[in-house]
N, C-alpha and C positions, 0 to 999 in steps of 0.2 A: 663174505661168509668167514667166520673164524671157527676152527675145529680145535677143541681142547681134549686131549686124551689123558686120563689120570689113573694112577694105581702104582703098584709096586710097594716099596718100603713105607709102612704106615708112618714112621717117625718124622717124615717130612710133610704130613698133613696134605696129602694129595687131593683129597676130595675138598677140604676146606679152601686150599689154594685155588683150585678150578672154580670154586664158587666165587671167590674174591675177584679174580681176574676175569672170570666170565661176566660177572656184573659190571666191572669197569668197562670191558669192551662193549657190552651192550649200551652202556651209558654214552660210549663214543659213537654209536650208531651202527655197530656191527651186528648181524644176525649170528648168533653163537650156537654151536653144537657141542655138548659135553658128552664124552664117552668114558665109561668106567671099564673099558676092555681095550685090548690091542686090535679087535676085529675090524675097526674102521681102516687100519692100515691094509687090509685085504682088498679095499675098494679103491683102486687106482684112479677111477675117474672122478670120484668125489674128492679125493685129495688134490688132484689136478685143478679142480674148479674152486678150491678154497683160496681165499685171498691170504689167509694166515694159518699157520699150524703151530700149536703150542704143546709140546710134550711136557707132562707134570708126572713123570713115571721114573722113580729111582730104581736103579738096577734093572732086573727083568731080563728077558731074552727076546730078541726079534728074529722071526724066521726070515730066511734069505729073501723070500718074495715080499715080505713087508718092508724090509730095508730098501729093496730095490724100488718098490712103489713110493716110499717116502722121498727118497733120494731124486727120483725122476720128477716128482711134483715140484719139488723145490727148484730143480734145474730148469723146469719149464715156466717158473715164475711165481709159484706160492711162496709166500714168506714163511720163515721159521724163526720162532723167538720163544726164549724161556730163561729159567734162572736157577742158580743152585744146583742141587743134585737131580731135580726133576728133569733137567736137559743135559747138564754136565757130567752126571754120573748115571746116566740111562744106558742100558744095553752094552754093558762092559764087553770089550772084544769085538763089537761090531765096527770094523775098521772104517767103511765107507760113511757110517753114521758119524763116528767120532771126526773124521776129516770134514764133513760137512759142518759139524758144529764149530770147528776150529780149535778145540781143545777138549780134554777130559781129565776128570778127577783122578788123582793117584793118592791123595792123603790130606789129613788136617792135623798134623802134630800139635798145632797151636789152636786152642779154643779159648777165647776170651777177648779182651780188647785189642784193637789194632787200628791202624790209620790207613784211610783211602785217599789217594791223590789223583785228581781229574787231570788228565793229560791233553786232552782235546776240548778246552772249554767252549770252543766255537761250534761244537756239535749240538743239534737241537736235542738230543737224547739226553745229555748230561747237564743242559744249560741251567737247570734249577738247582743243581748241587753245589754246596761250597767247593772252593778249590781244593781244600783239604778238610777232611771230616773223620771224626772218631766213630768206630763202629764195633760192636761187640758180638761175636757170633764164632762159628767155625771159620778159620781162615783157609780157604781152599789152596792147595798146591796142585797145579795143573801141568799136564803135558800139552804143549802149545804148538800150534801151526804158526810159524813166524810170518805168514802173509796176512795175518788178521790186522785190522786196524784198531788199535788199543786206545780206548777212551778213558781209562782209569787203572791205576795200578796199586799195589801195597808192596811194602818192603817185607819180604819173608825172611825171619832169622831162624836158622836152624843149623845145628851141629857146628856153631861157630863160624858160619857164613851167611851173608847176606845176598839176597837177589831180588830184583825187581819182578814181581808177579803180576801178570794181567788180571784184572778183576771184571772189567766191563769191555766188551769189544764187539765189533761188527765185521762182516765179511760178505762175499758174494759166493754163491753156488750156482754156477750157470746164470740164469736170468734172475734167480731168487736172491733176496736180502736175507741175511741171517744176523740175529742179535742175540747176545748172551750176556747174563750178568751172574757172577758167583754168589751175590748177597741174596739173602732170604731163606734161612734154614726153615723156619715155620712162620705161620701166618702173623703171629704176634709181633715179629720183627718189623713187618710192614706197618703195624700200628705204632710201634716204638720209633720208627724211622719213616715218617710219612713222605719225606723227600726222596727216599729210595723206592717206595711204592709208586710215586708219580713218574720217577725216571723209568722204572720198569715198564709201566703202561705206555709211556712215550716210546720206548724201545720197540715194544710190540707193535704199536701202531706205525712206527718207522718200517718195521720189516714187512708190514702188510703189502700186498700187490697195489 
């Protein structure tokens, strides 16, 4: 079973993205539950029974019990996967959540074309992507857990300095697998970049129990 909960800032089209990825997961054989509130996070046992949990909720606020329930479910083996602001800019200041994700959004000074470089081509998640590809969207600057396994990066140029910024990564949280991609501002991007859509679905499936 996959749980998708969606909401928060409408600019990231949470409902449409939940439909898009919910349909893809159903096509892959998952039973999918879609929830348009954070109430599902009050149900600790349902979260623990899920094979995959997908947050699509930009900003918003987690209650402490909800954060604890979500963290505990992943630690016990439920997968966690998501993309862009729906997972990487959800619940600002929820420290345990941000640690579990492996990074969190702090800004996107650059919006426009940039280049993404695959760093782990042997990974099944990014196997369908070109080694280097151009992308046009918000280029996320993230605060990072240095322990994540980085699958792709971008060179961030800002205030006269360059740094390699992770774009796609995986990590473990207890027994659970975690997948994140900073790509996918709105649903139209997945139509414009179908290889990124396929990669994101593979990442979600990889994270699943």
